[in-house]
C-alpha positions in Angstrom: 3.1 12.5 -4.3 3.5 16.0 -2.8 6.8 17.6 -2.0 5.9 17.4 1.7 5.2 13.7 1.4 8.5 13.1 -0.4 10.4 15.1 2.2 8.7 13.3 5.1 9.6 9.9 3.6 13.1 11.0 3.0 13.5 12.3 6.5 12.2 9.0 8.0 14.5 6.9 5.8 17.7 9.0 6.4 17.5 8.7 10.3 18.8 12.2 11.0 21.5 12.5 8.3 20.7 15.8 6.5 22.9 14.9 3.4 21.3 11.5 3.1 17.8 13.0 3.5 18.5 15.3 0.5 19.8 12.3 -1.5 16.7 10.3 -0.7 14.4 13.3 -1.5 16.0 13.8 -4.9 15.9 10.1 -5.7 12.2 9.8 -4.7 11.4 13.0 -6.7 13.0 11.5 -9.8 11.2 8.2 -9.2 7.8 10.0 -8.9 8.6 12.1 -12.0 8.8 8.9 -14.1 5.0 8.7 -13.9 5.0 5.9 -11.4 1.9 5.4 -9.3 2.4 6.8 -5.8 1.8 3.4 -4.1 4.3 1.6 -6.3 6.8 4.5 -5.8 6.5 4.1 -2.0 6.9 0.3 -2.2 10.1 0.7 -4.3 11.3 3.5 -2.1 10.9 1.5 1.1 12.7 -1.5 -0.4 15.6 0.4 -2.0 18.9 -0.1 -0.2 20.1 3.4 -1.1 19.2 6.5 -3.1 21.8 5.9 -5.9 20.3 2.4 -6.3 16.8 3.9 -6.5 18.0 6.4 -9.1 19.4 3.7 -11.3 16.2 1.7 -11.0 14.2 4.9 -12.0 16.3 5.3 -15.1 15.6 1.8 -16.2 11.8 1.5 -15.7 11.2 2.3 -19.3 8.1 3.8 -20.9 5.6 1.9 -18.7 6.9 2.5 -15.2 3.8 1.0 -13.5 4.0 -2.1 -15.6 7.7 -2.4 -15.0 7.3 -2.0 -11.2 4.5 -4.5 -11.1 6.6 -7.0 -13.2 9.5 -6.6 -10.7 7.3 -7.1 -7.7 5.6 -10.2 -9.4 9.0 -11.8 -10.0 10.1 -11.0 -6.5 6.9 -12.5 -5.1 7.5 -15.7 -7.0 11.0 -16.1 -5.6 12.6 -16.8 -2.3 14.2 -13.3 -2.3 12.7 -10.1 -1.1 12.2 -6.9 -3.1 15.2 -5.2 -1.5 17.4 -8.1 -2.8 15.9 -7.9 -6.2 16.5 -4.1 -6.4 20.1 -4.6 -5.2 20.6 -7.4 -7.8 19.2 -5.1 -10.6 21.6 -2.4 -9.5 24.5 -4.8 -9.7 23.4 -6.0 -13.2 22.9 -2.5 -14.5 26.3 -1.4 -13.0 27.9 -4.3 -14.8 26.2 -3.3 -18.1 27.2 0.4 -17.7 30.8 -0.6 -17.1 30.7 -2.3 -20.5 28.7 0.5 -22.3 25.8 -1.9 -22.7 22.1 -1.7 -22.0 19.3 -4.1 -21.4 15.6 -3.8 -21.1 14.1 -4.3 -17.7 12.3 -7.4 -18.9 15.7 -8.9 -20.1 17.4 -7.9 -16.8 14.5 -9.4 -14.7 14.7 -12.6 -16.7 18.4 -12.9 -16.0 17.9 -12.3 -12.3 15.1 -14.7 -12.2 17.4 -17.5 -13.5 19.9 -16.5 -10.8 17.3 -16.6 -8.1 16.2 -20.0 -9.2 19.7 -21.3 -9.4 20.6 -20.2 -5.8 17.4 -19.6 -3.8 19.4 -19.6 -0.5 22.2 -17.3 -1.5 22.3 -13.5 -1.5 20.8 -12.5 -4.8 23.1 -9.6 -5.5 26.1 -11.8 -4.9 24.7 -14.5 -7.1 24.0 -12.1 -10.0 27.6 -10.7 -9.7 29.0 -14.1 -9.7 27.0 -15.3 -12.7 27.9 -12.1 -14.6 31.6 -12.6 -13.9 31.5 -16.3 -14.9 29.1 -16.2 -17.8 28.4 -12.6 -18.8 25.0 -11.7 -20.2 23.6 -12.3 -23.7 22.7 -9.3 -25.8 18.9 -8.7 -25.9 
């Protein structure tokens, strides 16, 4: 994706806020620099609730960003929750892990969120993940 394309997407998403536009442009630049396919990057960008959330997702895509993004989208497609909710839930899970100086592979994180999505298909997924983490924690992978 070119710098002009990144800036145009960031401008559209920021709705006139110059500082937010810069944050979105930086986050999208980082996402694209992971080696992610442009179409997948745009899909994740449009579904991301915020630039900081997209940054955290970028850091956790692993060595196969296309495969990781496709895995995330596939899990989302098989659930009652949208991609934006899945990305928000991943952010909550990774924030919880970071607070405890822990890590998890994306596959392990997606498995955890998948269980939460199945347990509460009508609830907000980010809230469900947070609630499950506070009640039960997360096993080491």
